[in-house]
PDB file of N, CA, C and O in Angstrom:
ATOM      1  N   UNK A   1      82.792  74.285  25.113  1.00  0.00           N
ATOM      2  CA  UNK A   1      81.566  74.065  25.821  1.00  0.00           C
ATOM      3  C   UNK A   1      81.094  75.072  26.261  1.00  0.00           C
ATOM      4  O   UNK A   1      81.636  76.032  26.808  1.00  0.00           O
ATOM      5  N   UNK A   2      79.791  74.811  25.963  1.00  0.00           N
ATOM      6  CA  UNK A   2      79.057  75.830  25.833  1.00  0.00           C
ATOM      7  C   UNK A   2      77.983  76.068  27.319  1.00  0.00           C
ATOM      8  O   UNK A   2      77.731  75.058  27.975  1.00  0.00           O
ATOM      9  N   UNK A   3      77.555  77.058  27.653  1.00  0.00           N
ATOM     10  CA  UNK A   3      77.013  77.322  29.141  1.00  0.00           C
ATOM     11  C   UNK A   3      75.559  77.033  28.790  1.00  0.00           C
ATOM     12  O   UNK A   3      75.109  77.389  27.700  1.00  0.00           O
ATOM     13  N   UNK A   4      74.704  76.297  29.830  1.00  0.00           N
ATOM     14  CA  UNK A   4      73.462  75.804  29.316  1.00  0.00           C
ATOM     15  C   UNK A   4      72.656  77.011  30.222  1.00  0.00           C
ATOM     16  O   UNK A   4      73.420  77.653  30.942  1.00  0.00           O
ATOM     17  N   UNK A   5      71.630  77.293  30.266  1.00  0.00           N
ATOM     18  CA  UNK A   5      70.701  78.328  30.697  1.00  0.00           C
ATOM     19  C   UNK A   5      71.077  78.284  32.329  1.00  0.00           C
ATOM     20  O   UNK A   5      71.627  79.239  32.877  1.00  0.00           O
ATOM     21  N   UNK A   6      70.746  77.173  32.965  1.00  0.00           N
ATOM     22  CA  UNK A   6      70.899  77.271  34.362  1.00  0.00           C
ATOM     23  C   UNK A   6      72.292  77.811  34.840  1.00  0.00           C
ATOM     24  O   UNK A   6      72.357  78.739  35.646  1.00  0.00           O
ATOM     25  N   UNK A   7      74.024  76.862  34.024  1.00  0.00           N
ATOM     26  CA  UNK A   7      75.014  77.429  34.313  1.00  0.00           C
ATOM     27  C   UNK A   7      75.303  79.071  34.246  1.00  0.00           C
ATOM     28  O   UNK A   7      75.930  79.665  35.123  1.00  0.00           O
ATOM     29  N   UNK A   8      74.649  79.809  32.864  1.00  0.00           N
ATOM     30  CA  UNK A   8      74.834  80.960  32.711  1.00  0.00           C
ATOM     31  C   UNK A   8      74.145  81.557  34.110  1.00  0.00           C
ATOM     32  O   UNK A   8      74.826  82.315  34.801  1.00  0.00           O
ATOM     33  N   UNK A   9      72.874  81.231  34.496  1.00  0.00           N
ATOM     34  CA  UNK A   9      71.983  81.786  35.629  1.00  0.00           C
ATOM     35  C   UNK A   9      73.029  81.850  36.606  1.00  0.00           C
ATOM     36  O   UNK A   9      73.295  82.983  37.006  1.00  0.00           O
ATOM     37  N   UNK A  10      73.661  80.927  37.065  1.00  0.00           N
ATOM     38  CA  UNK A  10      74.339  80.753  38.247  1.00  0.00           C
ATOM     39  C   UNK A  10      75.317  81.384  37.993  1.00  0.00           C
ATOM     40  O   UNK A  10      75.595  82.012  39.014  1.00  0.00           O
ATOM     41  N   UNK A  11      76.140  81.630  37.091  1.00  0.00           N
ATOM     42  CA  UNK A  11      77.321  82.891  36.622  1.00  0.00           C
ATOM     43  C   UNK A  11      76.848  84.133  37.109  1.00  0.00           C
ATOM     44  O   UNK A  11      77.566  84.936  37.707  1.00  0.00           O
ATOM     45  N   UNK A  12      75.186  84.363  36.764  1.00  0.00           N
ATOM     46  CA  UNK A  12      74.918  85.827  37.167  1.00  0.00           C
ATOM     47  C   UNK A  12      74.661  86.252  38.347  1.00  0.00           C
ATOM     48  O   UNK A  12      74.832  87.380  38.807  1.00  0.00           O
ATOM     49  N   UNK A  13      74.042  84.871  39.070  1.00  0.00           N
ATOM     50  CA  UNK A  13      73.686  85.055  40.228  1.00  0.00           C
ATOM     51  C   UNK A  13      74.810  85.109  41.563  1.00  0.00           C
ATOM     52  O   UNK A  13      74.454  85.571  42.647  1.00  0.00           O
ATOM     53  N   UNK A  14      76.041  84.639  41.359  1.00  0.00           N
ATOM     54  CA  UNK A  14      77.003  84.213  42.169  1.00  0.00           C
ATOM     55  C   UNK A  14      77.563  85.874  41.517  1.00  0.00           C
ATOM     56  O   UNK A  14      77.820  86.521  42.532  1.00  0.00           O
ATOM     57  N   UNK A  15      77.809  86.682  40.384  1.00  0.00           N
ATOM     58  CA  UNK A  15      78.554  87.568  40.381  1.00  0.00           C
ATOM     59  C   UNK A  15      77.663  88.623  41.388  1.00  0.00           C
ATOM     60  O   UNK A  15      78.323  89.188  42.260  1.00  0.00           O
ATOM     61  N   UNK A  16      76.310  88.898  41.323  1.00  0.00           N
ATOM     62  CA  UNK A  16      75.367  89.581  42.224  1.00  0.00           C
ATOM     63  C   UNK A  16      75.611  89.442  43.280  1.00  0.00           C
ATOM     64  O   UNK A  16      76.095  90.361  43.941  1.00  0.00           O
ATOM     65  N   UNK A  17      75.366  88.289  43.767  1.00  0.00           N
ATOM     66  CA  UNK A  17      76.042  87.801  45.255  1.00  0.00           C
ATOM     67  C   UNK A  17      77.304  88.358  45.668  1.00  0.00           C
ATOM     68  O   UNK A  17      77.220  89.213  46.550  1.00  0.00           O
ATOM     69  N   UNK A  18      78.547  88.055  45.207  1.00  0.00           N
ATOM     70  CA  UNK A  18      79.554  88.852  45.393  1.00  0.00           C
ATOM     71  C   UNK A  18      79.598  90.460  45.320  1.00  0.00           C
ATOM     72  O   UNK A  18      80.050  91.078  46.284  1.00  0.00           O
ATOM     73  N   UNK A  19      79.135  91.131  44.192  1.00  0.00           N
ATOM     74  CA  UNK A  19      78.731  92.667  44.240  1.00  0.00           C
ATOM     75  C   UNK A  19      78.150  92.918  45.397  1.00  0.00           C
ATOM     76  O   UNK A  19      78.898  93.566  46.129  1.00  0.00           O
ATOM     77  N   UNK A  20      77.034  92.652  45.905  1.00  0.00           N
ATOM     78  CA  UNK A  20      76.124  93.046  47.051  1.00  0.00           C
ATOM     79  C   UNK A  20      76.971  92.766  48.418  1.00  0.00           C
ATOM     80  O   UNK A  20      76.931  93.501  49.405  1.00  0.00           O
ATOM     81  N   UNK A  21      77.757  91.555  48.299  1.00  0.00           N
ATOM     82  CA  UNK A  21      78.391  91.020  49.701  1.00  0.00           C
ATOM     83  C   UNK A  21      79.616  92.652  49.874  1.00  0.00           C
ATOM     84  O   UNK A  21      79.548  93.427  50.827  1.00  0.00           O
ATOM     85  N   UNK A  22      80.453  92.772  48.883  1.00  0.00           N
ATOM     86  CA  UNK A  22      81.565  93.894  49.096  1.00  0.00           C
ATOM     87  C   UNK A  22      80.822  95.197  49.002  1.00  0.00           C
ATOM     88  O   UNK A  22      81.468  96.183  49.356  1.00  0.00           O
ATOM     89  N   UNK A  23      79.520  95.403  48.571  1.00  0.00           N
ATOM     90  CA  UNK A  23      79.209  96.314  48.602  1.00  0.00           C
ATOM     91  C   UNK A  23      78.457  96.780  50.139  1.00  0.00           C
ATOM     92  O   UNK A  23      78.566  97.879  50.683  1.00  0.00           O
ATOM     93  N   UNK A  24      77.578  95.435  50.692  1.00  0.00           N
ATOM     94  CA  UNK A  24      77.278  95.462  52.061  1.00  0.00           C
ATOM     95  C   UNK A  24      78.590  96.028  53.441  1.00  0.00           C
ATOM     96  O   UNK A  24      78.616  96.886  54.323  1.00  0.00           O
ATOM     97  N   UNK A  25      79.489  94.984  52.941  1.00  0.00           N
ATOM     98  CA  UNK A  25      80.603  95.458  53.834  1.00  0.00           C
ATOM     99  C   UNK A  25      81.135  96.846  53.676  1.00  0.00           C
ATOM    100  O   UNK A  25      81.365  97.469  54.712  1.00  0.00           O
ATOM    101  N   UNK A  26      81.364  97.419  52.514  1.00  0.00           N
ATOM    102  CA  UNK A  26      82.008  98.862  52.390  1.00  0.00           C
ATOM    103  C   UNK A  26      81.224  99.630  52.962  1.00  0.00           C
ATOM    104  O   UNK A  26      81.713 100.651  53.446  1.00  0.00           O
ATOM    105  N   UNK A  27      79.838  99.406  53.086  1.00  0.00           N
ATOM    106  CA  UNK A  27      78.948 100.443  53.795  1.00  0.00           C
ATOM    107  C   UNK A  27      78.886 100.168  55.272  1.00  0.00           C
ATOM    108  O   UNK A  27      78.519 100.996  56.105  1.00  0.00           O
ATOM    109  N   UNK A  28      79.312  98.819  55.554  1.00  0.00           N
ATOM    110  CA  UNK A  28      79.404  99.066  57.293  1.00  0.00           C
ATOM    111  C   UNK A  28      80.929  99.530  57.391  1.00  0.00           C
ATOM    112  O   UNK A  28      81.488 100.125  58.312  1.00  0.00           O
ATOM    113  N   UNK A  29      81.373  99.141  56.325  1.00  0.00           N
ATOM    114  CA  UNK A  29      83.090  99.920  57.286  1.00  0.00           C
ATOM    115  C   UNK A  29      82.859 101.482  57.218  1.00  0.00           C
ATOM    116  O   UNK A  29      83.137 102.127  58.229  1.00  0.00           O
ATOM    117  N   UNK A  30      82.358 102.158  56.076  1.00  0.00           N
ATOM    118  CA  UNK A  30      81.751 103.794  55.670  1.00  0.00           C
ATOM    119  C   UNK A  30      81.182 103.997  57.062  1.00  0.00           C
ATOM    120  O   UNK A  30      81.494 105.050  57.616  1.00  0.00           O
ATOM    121  N   UNK A  31      80.372 103.127  57.730  1.00  0.00           N
ATOM    122  CA  UNK A  31      79.419 103.805  59.062  1.00  0.00           C
ATOM    123  C   UNK A  31      80.202 103.682  60.178  1.00  0.00           C
ATOM    124  O   UNK A  31      79.810 104.340  61.142  1.00  0.00           O
ATOM    125  N   UNK A  32      81.147 103.062  60.322  1.00  0.00           N
ATOM    126  CA  UNK A  32      82.055 102.849  61.322  1.00  0.00           C
ATOM    127  C   UNK A  32      83.127 104.003  61.157  1.00  0.00           C
ATOM    128  O   UNK A  32      83.635 104.576  62.120  1.00  0.00           O
ATOM    129  N   UNK A  33      83.394 104.259  59.935  1.00  0.00           N
ATOM    130  CA  UNK A  33      84.157 105.468  59.814  1.00  0.00           C
ATOM    131  C   UNK A  33      84.101 106.669  60.238  1.00  0.00           C
ATOM    132  O   UNK A  33      84.861 107.380  60.896  1.00  0.00           O
ATOM    133  N   UNK A  34      82.548 106.869  59.516  1.00  0.00           N
ATOM    134  CA  UNK A  34      81.902 108.303  59.608  1.00  0.00           C
ATOM    135  C   UNK A  34      81.589 108.287  61.415  1.00  0.00           C
ATOM    136  O   UNK A  34      82.293 109.029  62.100  1.00  0.00           O
ATOM    137  N   UNK A  35      80.861 107.696  61.886  1.00  0.00           N
ATOM    138  CA  UNK A  35      80.467 107.435  63.424  1.00  0.00           C
ATOM    139  C   UNK A  35      79.887 106.264  64.157  1.00  0.00           C
ATOM    140  O   UNK A  35      78.755 105.790  64.066  1.00  0.00           O
ATOM    141  N   UNK A  36      80.890 105.901  64.896  1.00  0.00           N
ATOM    142  CA  UNK A  36      80.698 104.708  65.574  1.00  0.00           C
ATOM    143  C   UNK A  36      79.351 104.183  66.087  1.00  0.00           C
ATOM    144  O   UNK A  36      78.877 103.047  66.073  1.00  0.00           O
ATOM    145  N   UNK A  37      78.763 105.636  66.657  1.00  0.00           N
ATOM    146  CA  UNK A  37      77.662 105.307  67.471  1.00  0.00           C
ATOM    147  C   UNK A  37      76.323 105.137  66.668  1.00  0.00           C
ATOM    148  O   UNK A  37      75.378 104.525  67.167  1.00  0.00           O
ATOM    149  N   UNK A  38      76.265 105.645  65.516  1.00  0.00           N
ATOM    150  CA  UNK A  38      75.370 105.176  64.689  1.00  0.00           C
ATOM    151  C   UNK A  38      75.463 104.210  63.822  1.00  0.00           C
ATOM    152  O   UNK A  38      74.437 103.767  63.304  1.00  0.00           O
ATOM    153  N   UNK A  39      76.482 103.801  63.563  1.00  0.00           N
ATOM    154  CA  UNK A  39      76.838 102.554  62.848  1.00  0.00           C
ATOM    155  C   UNK A  39      75.970 101.614  64.055  1.00  0.00           C
ATOM    156  O   UNK A  39      75.004 100.916  63.746  1.00  0.00           O
ATOM    157  N   UNK A  40      76.313 101.690  64.980  1.00  0.00           N
ATOM    158  CA  UNK A  40      75.822 100.468  65.988  1.00  0.00           C
ATOM    159  C   UNK A  40      74.291 100.749  66.112  1.00  0.00           C
ATOM    160  O   UNK A  40      73.514  99.837  65.827  1.00  0.00           O
ATOM    161  N   UNK A  41      73.828 101.928  66.510  1.00  0.00           N
ATOM    162  CA  UNK A  41      72.432 102.124  66.374  1.00  0.00           C
ATOM    163  C   UNK A  41      71.460 101.286  65.134  1.00  0.00           C
ATOM    164  O   UNK A  41      70.370 100.726  65.243  1.00  0.00           O
ATOM    165  N   UNK A  42      72.556 101.511  63.693  1.00  0.00           N
ATOM    166  CA  UNK A  42      71.761 101.287  62.264  1.00  0.00           C
ATOM    167  C   UNK A  42      71.705  99.687  62.554  1.00  0.00           C
ATOM    168  O   UNK A  42      70.594  99.158  62.535  1.00  0.00           O
ATOM    169  N   UNK A  43      72.738  98.975  62.795  1.00  0.00           N
ATOM    170  CA  UNK A  43      72.894  97.814  62.691  1.00  0.00           C
ATOM    171  C   UNK A  43      71.953  97.213  63.896  1.00  0.00           C
ATOM    172  O   UNK A  43      71.449  96.139  63.566  1.00  0.00           O
ATOM    173  N   UNK A  44      71.703  97.524  64.829  1.00  0.00           N
ATOM    174  CA  UNK A  44      70.785  96.835  66.231  1.00  0.00           C
ATOM    175  C   UNK A  44      69.668  97.183  65.646  1.00  0.00           C
ATOM    176  O   UNK A  44      68.862  96.259  65.533  1.00  0.00           O
ATOM    177  N   UNK A  45      69.259  98.469  65.128  1.00  0.00           N
ATOM    178  CA  UNK A  45      67.842  98.370  64.521  1.00  0.00           C
ATOM    179  C   UNK A  45      67.244  97.621  63.448  1.00  0.00           C
ATOM    180  O   UNK A  45      66.076  97.233  63.477  1.00  0.00           O
ATOM    181  N   UNK A  46      68.161  97.388  62.364  1.00  0.00           N
ATOM    182  CA  UNK A  46      68.133  96.174  61.430  1.00  0.00           C
ATOM    183  C   UNK A  46      67.514  94.735  62.103  1.00  0.00           C
ATOM    184  O   UNK A  46      66.474  94.090  61.963  1.00  0.00           O
ATOM    185  N   UNK A  47      68.459  94.636  62.721  1.00  0.00           N
ATOM    186  CA  UNK A  47      68.390  93.349  63.742  1.00  0.00           C
ATOM    187  C   UNK A  47      67.194  93.388  64.359  1.00  0.00           C
ATOM    188  O   UNK A  47      66.298  92.571  64.148  1.00  0.00           O
ATOM    189  N   UNK A  48      67.120  94.431  65.224  1.00  0.00           N
ATOM    190  CA  UNK A  48      65.124  94.347  65.951  1.00  0.00           C
ATOM    191  C   UNK A  48      64.176  94.341  64.796  1.00  0.00           C
ATOM    192  O   UNK A  48      63.152  93.658  64.845  1.00  0.00           O
ATOM    193  N   UNK A  49      64.515  95.166  63.631  1.00  0.00           N
ATOM    194  CA  UNK A  49      63.450  94.862  62.727  1.00  0.00           C
ATOM    195  C   UNK A  49      63.311  93.276  62.365  1.00  0.00           C
ATOM    196  O   UNK A  49      62.220  92.728  62.520  1.00  0.00           O
ATOM    197  N   UNK A  50      64.233  92.684  61.970  1.00  0.00           N
ATOM    198  CA  UNK A  50      64.009  91.231  61.664  1.00  0.00           C
ATOM    199  C   UNK A  50      63.775  90.608  62.771  1.00  0.00           C
ATOM    200  O   UNK A  50      63.770  89.408  62.497  1.00  0.00           O
ATOM    201  N   UNK A  51      63.587  90.757  63.816  1.00  0.00           N
ATOM    202  CA  UNK A  51      62.599  90.291  64.985  1.00  0.00           C
ATOM    203  C   UNK A  51      61.428  90.786  65.268  1.00  0.00           C
ATOM    204  O   UNK A  51      60.634  90.131  65.943  1.00  0.00           O
ATOM    205  N   UNK A  52      61.232  91.595  64.959  1.00  0.00           N
ATOM    206  CA  UNK A  52      60.277  91.785  65.024  1.00  0.00           C
ATOM    207  C   UNK A  52      59.181  91.582  64.082  1.00  0.00           C
ATOM    208  O   UNK A  52      57.980  91.674  64.337  1.00  0.00           O
ATOM    209  N   UNK A  53      59.998  91.154  62.409  1.00  0.00           N
ATOM    210  CA  UNK A  53      59.036  90.629  61.391  1.00  0.00           C
ATOM    211  C   UNK A  53      58.902  88.771  61.746  1.00  0.00           C
ATOM    212  O   UNK A  53      57.905  88.066  61.589  1.00  0.00           O
ATOM    213  N   UNK A  54      59.857  88.488  62.099  1.00  0.00           N
ATOM    214  CA  UNK A  54      59.696  86.922  62.659  1.00  0.00           C
ATOM    215  C   UNK A  54      58.727  86.925  63.735  1.00  0.00           C
ATOM    216  O   UNK A  54      57.845  86.076  63.598  1.00  0.00           O
ATOM    217  N   UNK A  55      58.658  87.605  64.704  1.00  0.00           N
ATOM    218  CA  UNK A  55      57.841  87.486  65.619  1.00  0.00           C
ATOM    219  C   UNK A  55      56.515  87.872  65.136  1.00  0.00           C
ATOM    220  O   UNK A  55      55.574  87.239  65.615  1.00  0.00           O
ATOM    221  N   UNK A  56      56.273  88.725  64.340  1.00  0.00           N
ATOM    222  CA  UNK A  56      54.383  88.893  63.562  1.00  0.00           C
ATOM    223  C   UNK A  56      54.282  87.580  62.481  1.00  0.00           C
ATOM    224  O   UNK A  56      53.335  86.794  62.516  1.00  0.00           O
ATOM    225  N   UNK A  57      55.057  87.502  61.816  1.00  0.00           N
ATOM    226  CA  UNK A  57      55.044  86.008  61.000  1.00  0.00           C
ATOM    227  C   UNK A  57      54.792  84.658  61.909  1.00  0.00           C
ATOM    228  O   UNK A  57      54.248  83.641  61.480  1.00  0.00           O
ATOM    229  N   UNK A  58      55.150  84.789  62.869  1.00  0.00           N
ATOM    230  CA  UNK A  58      54.875  83.348  63.473  1.00  0.00           C
ATOM    231  C   UNK A  58      53.400  83.430  64.132  1.00  0.00           C
ATOM    232  O   UNK A  58      52.693  82.449  64.363  1.00  0.00           O
ATOM    233  N   UNK A  59      53.079  84.727  64.383  1.00  0.00           N
ATOM    234  CA  UNK A  59      51.374  84.473  64.737  1.00  0.00           C
ATOM    235  C   UNK A  59      50.470  85.123  63.535  1.00  0.00           C
ATOM    236  O   UNK A  59      49.294  85.349  63.824  1.00  0.00           O
ATOM    237  N   UNK A  60      50.902  85.436  62.247  1.00  0.00           N
ATOM    238  CA  UNK A  60      50.039  85.673  61.118  1.00  0.00           C
ATOM    239  C   UNK A  60      49.859  84.499  60.382  1.00  0.00           C
ATOM    240  O   UNK A  60      48.732  84.214  59.975  1.00  0.00           O
ATOM    241  N   UNK A  61      50.980  83.663  60.119  1.00  0.00           N
ATOM    242  CA  UNK A  61      50.887  82.462  59.280  1.00  0.00           C
ATOM    243  C   UNK A  61      49.697  81.720  59.511  1.00  0.00           C
ATOM    244  O   UNK A  61      48.883  81.720  58.587  1.00  0.00           O
ATOM    245  N   UNK A  62      49.327  80.881  60.882  1.00  0.00           N
ATOM    246  CA  UNK A  62      48.611  79.939  60.986  1.00  0.00           C
ATOM    247  C   UNK A  62      46.977  81.258  60.052  1.00  0.00           C
ATOM    248  O   UNK A  62      46.245  80.750  59.203  1.00  0.00           O
ATOM    249  N   UNK A  63      46.887  81.971  60.251  1.00  0.00           N
ATOM    250  CA  UNK A  63      45.632  82.991  59.766  1.00  0.00           C
ATOM    251  C   UNK A  63      45.866  82.704  58.394  1.00  0.00           C
ATOM    252  O   UNK A  63      44.954  82.065  57.870  1.00  0.00           O
ATOM    253  N   UNK A  64      46.883  83.009  57.621  1.00  0.00           N
ATOM    254  CA  UNK A  64      46.993  82.329  56.086  1.00  0.00           C
ATOM    255  C   UNK A  64      46.646  81.236  55.616  1.00  0.00           C
ATOM    256  O   UNK A  64      46.018  81.083  54.569  1.00  0.00           O
ATOM    257  N   UNK A  65      47.162  80.093  56.609  1.00  0.00           N
ATOM    258  CA  UNK A  65      47.133  78.822  55.985  1.00  0.00           C
ATOM    259  C   UNK A  65      45.462  78.466  56.270  1.00  0.00           C
ATOM    260  O   UNK A  65      44.832  78.008  55.316  1.00  0.00           O
ATOM    261  N   UNK A  66      44.622  78.715  57.817  1.00  0.00           N
ATOM    262  CA  UNK A  66      43.603  78.642  57.736  1.00  0.00           C
ATOM    263  C   UNK A  66      42.588  79.375  56.550  1.00  0.00           C
ATOM    264  O   UNK A  66      41.605  78.744  56.161  1.00  0.00           O
ATOM    265  N   UNK A  67      42.920  80.902  55.937  1.00  0.00           N
ATOM    266  CA  UNK A  67      42.453  81.560  54.775  1.00  0.00           C
ATOM    267  C   UNK A  67      42.240  80.649  53.469  1.00  0.00           C
ATOM    268  O   UNK A  67      41.235  80.516  52.771  1.00  0.00           O
ATOM    269  N   UNK A  68      43.584  80.032  53.359  1.00  0.00           N
ATOM    270  CA  UNK A  68      43.816  78.816  51.820  1.00  0.00           C
ATOM    271  C   UNK A  68      43.076  78.134  52.252  1.00  0.00           C
ATOM    272  O   UNK A  68      42.079  78.245  51.539  1.00  0.00           O
ATOM    273  N   UNK A  69      42.820  77.177  53.310  1.00  0.00           N
ATOM    274  CA  UNK A  69      41.890  75.762  53.480  1.00  0.00           C
ATOM    275  C   UNK A  69      40.614  76.721  53.035  1.00  0.00           C
ATOM    276  O   UNK A  69      40.229  76.517  51.884  1.00  0.00           O
ATOM    277  N   UNK A  70      39.956  77.666  53.729  1.00  0.00           N
ATOM    278  CA  UNK A  70      38.561  78.053  53.568  1.00  0.00           C
ATOM    279  C   UNK A  70      38.425  78.168  51.880  1.00  0.00           C
ATOM    280  O   UNK A  70      37.877  77.369  51.120  1.00  0.00           O
ATOM    281  N   UNK A  71      39.064  79.345  51.586  1.00  0.00           N
ATOM    282  CA  UNK A  71      39.414  79.434  50.035  1.00  0.00           C
ATOM    283  C   UNK A  71      39.144  78.227  48.929  1.00  0.00           C
ATOM    284  O   UNK A  71      38.323  78.198  48.012  1.00  0.00           O
ATOM    285  N   UNK A  72      40.149  77.217  49.347  1.00  0.00           N
ATOM    286  CA  UNK A  72      40.315  76.186  48.583  1.00  0.00           C
ATOM    287  C   UNK A  72      39.100  75.252  48.555  1.00  0.00           C
ATOM    288  O   UNK A  72      38.743  74.615  47.564  1.00  0.00           O
ATOM    289  N   UNK A  73      38.297  75.239  50.176  1.00  0.00           N
ATOM    290  CA  UNK A  73      37.023  74.509  49.708  1.00  0.00           C
ATOM    291  C   UNK A  73      36.125  74.759  48.794  1.00  0.00           C
ATOM    292  O   UNK A  73      35.501  74.042  48.011  1.00  0.00           O
ATOM    293  N   UNK A  74      36.161  76.299  49.085  1.00  0.00           N
ATOM    294  CA  UNK A  74      34.947  77.233  48.507  1.00  0.00           C
ATOM    295  C   UNK A  74      35.607  77.140  46.510  1.00  0.00           C
ATOM    296  O   UNK A  74      34.933  76.991  45.491  1.00  0.00           O
ATOM    297  N   UNK A  75      36.849  77.275  46.646  1.00  0.00           N
ATOM    298  CA  UNK A  75      36.862  77.147  44.928  1.00  0.00           C
ATOM    299  C   UNK A  75      36.772  75.225  44.529  1.00  0.00           C
ATOM    300  O   UNK A  75      36.975  74.952  43.346  1.00  0.00           O
ATOM    301  N   UNK A  76      36.532  74.226  45.333  1.00  0.00           N
ATOM    302  CA  UNK A  76      36.352  73.065  45.034  1.00  0.00           C
ATOM    303  C   UNK A  76      35.001  72.674  44.827  1.00  0.00           C
ATOM    304  O   UNK A  76      34.582  71.645  44.298  1.00  0.00           O
ATOM    305  N   UNK A  77      34.354  73.660  45.328  1.00  0.00           N
ATOM    306  CA  UNK A  77      32.518  73.335  45.779  1.00  0.00           C
ATOM    307  C   UNK A  77      32.149  74.410  44.660  1.00  0.00           C
ATOM    308  O   UNK A  77      30.981  74.295  44.288  1.00  0.00           O
ATOM    309  N   UNK A  78      32.929  75.514  43.983  1.00  0.00           N
ATOM    310  CA  UNK A  78      31.889  75.839  43.138  1.00  0.00           C
ATOM    311  C   UNK A  78      32.411  75.173  41.976  1.00  0.00           C
ATOM    312  O   UNK A  78      31.643  75.148  41.014  1.00  0.00           O
ATOM    313  N   UNK A  79      33.627  74.583  41.823  1.00  0.00           N
ATOM    314  CA  UNK A  79      33.860  73.863  40.617  1.00  0.00           C
ATOM    315  C   UNK A  79      32.819  72.635  40.358  1.00  0.00           C
ATOM    316  O   UNK A  79      32.236  72.452  39.289  1.00  0.00           O
ATOM    317  N   UNK A  80      32.687  71.807  41.551  1.00  0.00           N
ATOM    318  CA  UNK A  80      32.053  71.201  41.333  1.00  0.00           C
ATOM    319  C   UNK A  80      30.443  71.508  41.107  1.00  0.00           C
ATOM    320  O   UNK A  80      29.780  70.578  40.648  1.00  0.00           O
ATOM    321  N   UNK A  81      29.921  72.482  41.337  1.00  0.00           N
ATOM    322  CA  UNK A  81      28.567  73.052  41.511  1.00  0.00           C
ATOM    323  C   UNK A  81      28.366  73.465  39.774  1.00  0.00           C
ATOM    324  O   UNK A  81      27.320  73.253  39.162  1.00  0.00           O
ATOM    325  N   UNK A  82      29.484  74.028  39.227  1.00  0.00           N
ATOM    326  CA  UNK A  82      29.432  74.577  37.956  1.00  0.00           C
ATOM    327  C   UNK A  82      29.745  73.314  37.074  1.00  0.00           C
ATOM    328  O   UNK A  82      28.987  73.288  36.104  1.00  0.00           O
ATOM    329  N   UNK A  83      30.464  72.451  37.099  1.00  0.00           N
ATOM    330  CA  UNK A  83      30.479  71.567  36.155  1.00  0.00           C
ATOM    331  C   UNK A  83      29.210  70.904  35.345  1.00  0.00           C
ATOM    332  O   UNK A  83      28.366  70.307  36.013  1.00  0.00           O
ATOM    333  N   UNK A  84      29.057  70.998  33.887  1.00  0.00           N
ATOM    334  CA  UNK A  84      27.821  70.654  33.058  1.00  0.00           C
ATOM    335  C   UNK A  84      28.032  68.878  33.238  1.00  0.00           C
ATOM    336  O   UNK A  84      29.062  68.204  33.244  1.00  0.00           O
ATOM    337  N   UNK A  85      26.546  68.476  33.380  1.00  0.00           N
ATOM    338  CA  UNK A  85      26.691  66.984  33.006  1.00  0.00           C
ATOM    339  C   UNK A  85      27.141  66.441  31.754  1.00  0.00           C
ATOM    340  O   UNK A  85      27.839  67.416  31.474  1.00  0.00           O
ATOM    341  N   UNK A  86      27.207  66.134  31.362  1.00  0.00           N
ATOM    342  CA  UNK A  86      27.281  65.238  30.101  1.00  0.00           C
ATOM    343  C   UNK A  86      26.606  64.288  29.926  1.00  0.00           C
ATOM    344  O   UNK A  86      26.793  63.435  30.794  1.00  0.00           O
ATOM    345  N   UNK A  87      25.814  64.000  29.116  1.00  0.00           N
ATOM    346  CA  UNK A  87      25.174  62.804  28.724  1.00  0.00           C
ATOM    347  C   UNK A  87      26.009  61.669  27.898  1.00  0.00           C
ATOM    348  O   UNK A  87      25.456  60.625  27.554  1.00  0.00           O
TER     349      UNK A  87
END
């Protein structure tokens, strides 16, 4: 049985996912082994960063959608105005 492209890709992705997960857990264990206070500080700062990014994205996403609508309207108008009429 041969693996298709998607099966092969799934195998590679799962290997990367497992390796990354083990590396993350090992890094957290080593942080706690080294200094508990700094480990909690690092984990807390990452969580605060995620919250801040989500907060900023909630305000900026409507602006991106509005700009996208404007650009699509402009591109449609330009496309219509530059079409050559054939006889």
